[in-house]
C-alpha positions in Angstrom: 148.7 41.1 112.0 151.3 43.0 114.6 154.5 44.3 113.2 157.5 44.3 115.3 160.7 46.2 113.6 160.9 44.3 110.2 159.5 41.3 111.2 155.8 40.5 111.2 154.2 37.9 113.3 152.2 34.8 111.6 149.0 33.8 112.2 148.2 30.1 113.5 146.1 27.5 112.2 145.0 24.0 113.9 143.9 21.8 111.3 140.5 19.9 112.2 141.3 16.6 110.5 140.9 12.9 111.4 143.3 11.1 113.6 144.7 11.4 116.8 147.8 12.6 118.4 150.9 10.6 117.5 154.0 9.9 119.7 157.3 8.9 118.7 160.6 9.8 117.6 160.9 14.2 116.8 162.6 15.1 113.8 162.8 18.6 111.7 162.6 19.0 107.8 163.3 21.7 105.7 162.9 22.4 101.9 160.5 23.2 99.2 156.7 21.5 98.9 156.3 19.5 95.8 153.0 18.1 96.5 150.3 18.9 99.1 147.1 17.7 100.0 144.2 17.7 102.7 146.0 14.3 103.8 149.8 14.8 103.4 152.7 17.1 102.1 155.8 16.2 100.0 158.8 18.3 100.5 162.4 18.3 99.0 165.2 19.3 101.1 168.3 21.1 100.0 170.0 17.7 98.5 167.0 16.9 96.4 165.8 14.2 98.8 161.8 13.8 99.2 159.8 13.2 102.1 156.3 12.7 102.6 154.6 13.8 106.0 151.1 13.1 107.0 148.6 15.5 108.4 147.6 14.7 111.8 144.9 16.1 113.6 145.8 19.0 115.9 148.9 19.9 113.0 149.7 23.2 113.6 150.3 25.4 110.4 152.1 29.2 110.9 151.3 31.0 107.7 150.7 34.8 106.7 146.9 35.2 106.8 146.2 32.0 108.4 144.1 33.1 111.5 141.9 35.3 108.6 141.6 32.3 106.5 140.7 30.0 109.1 138.1 32.4 110.4 136.4 32.6 107.1 136.5 29.1 106.5 135.2 28.7 109.8 132.1 30.9 109.6 131.0 29.2 106.1 131.0 25.8 108.1 134.1 24.7 106.7 136.7 22.6 108.1 140.3 24.0 107.8 142.8 21.3 105.5 146.5 21.5 105.2 145.9 22.6 101.2 144.1 26.0 102.1 147.3 27.2 103.6 150.5 25.6 102.0 150.8 25.4 98.3 153.5 23.7 95.7 156.8 26.2 95.6 156.2 27.1 99.3 159.9 26.8 101.4 158.4 25.2 104.8 160.0 23.7 108.0 158.3 20.7 109.0 158.2 19.5 112.9 157.0 15.9 112.9 157.3 12.6 114.9 157.9 9.5 113.2 156.1 6.6 114.3 155.9 2.9 112.5 157.7 4.5 109.6 155.4 7.4 109.4 156.0 10.9 109.7 153.2 12.8 111.0 153.2 16.6 110.9 153.2 18.2 114.6 153.9 22.0 113.2 154.6 23.6 109.9 156.0 26.9 109.5 155.2 28.0 105.9 158.1 30.6 105.0 156.5 31.6 101.6 158.1 31.0 97.9 161.4 32.5 98.8 164.6 30.1 100.4 164.6 31.0 104.4 167.9 32.2 105.7 
């Protein structure tokens, strides 16, 4: 990982899960992860409102160490899933597209277990 000043560049992982790219209304949500699986992530915002986001093929996850972990999983023949990189208690920013009432993750930035400024 390269470090520029006090900021570290985070690694990128692209999830290899089934599904198609999704078109629709764009949105951004921020909050604390309360549930995560290979198919969905639930985030509670600062007002206590919970939202669930579906994991789709091509969803990008930005997290410290994600490139290394993706390479390790790939070398052992395993596909990466959302729960390989995101844990309950992590603070995240979710970029999504909403279609037919379902929010599909396009990009998810993991900020760790501390509320980002």
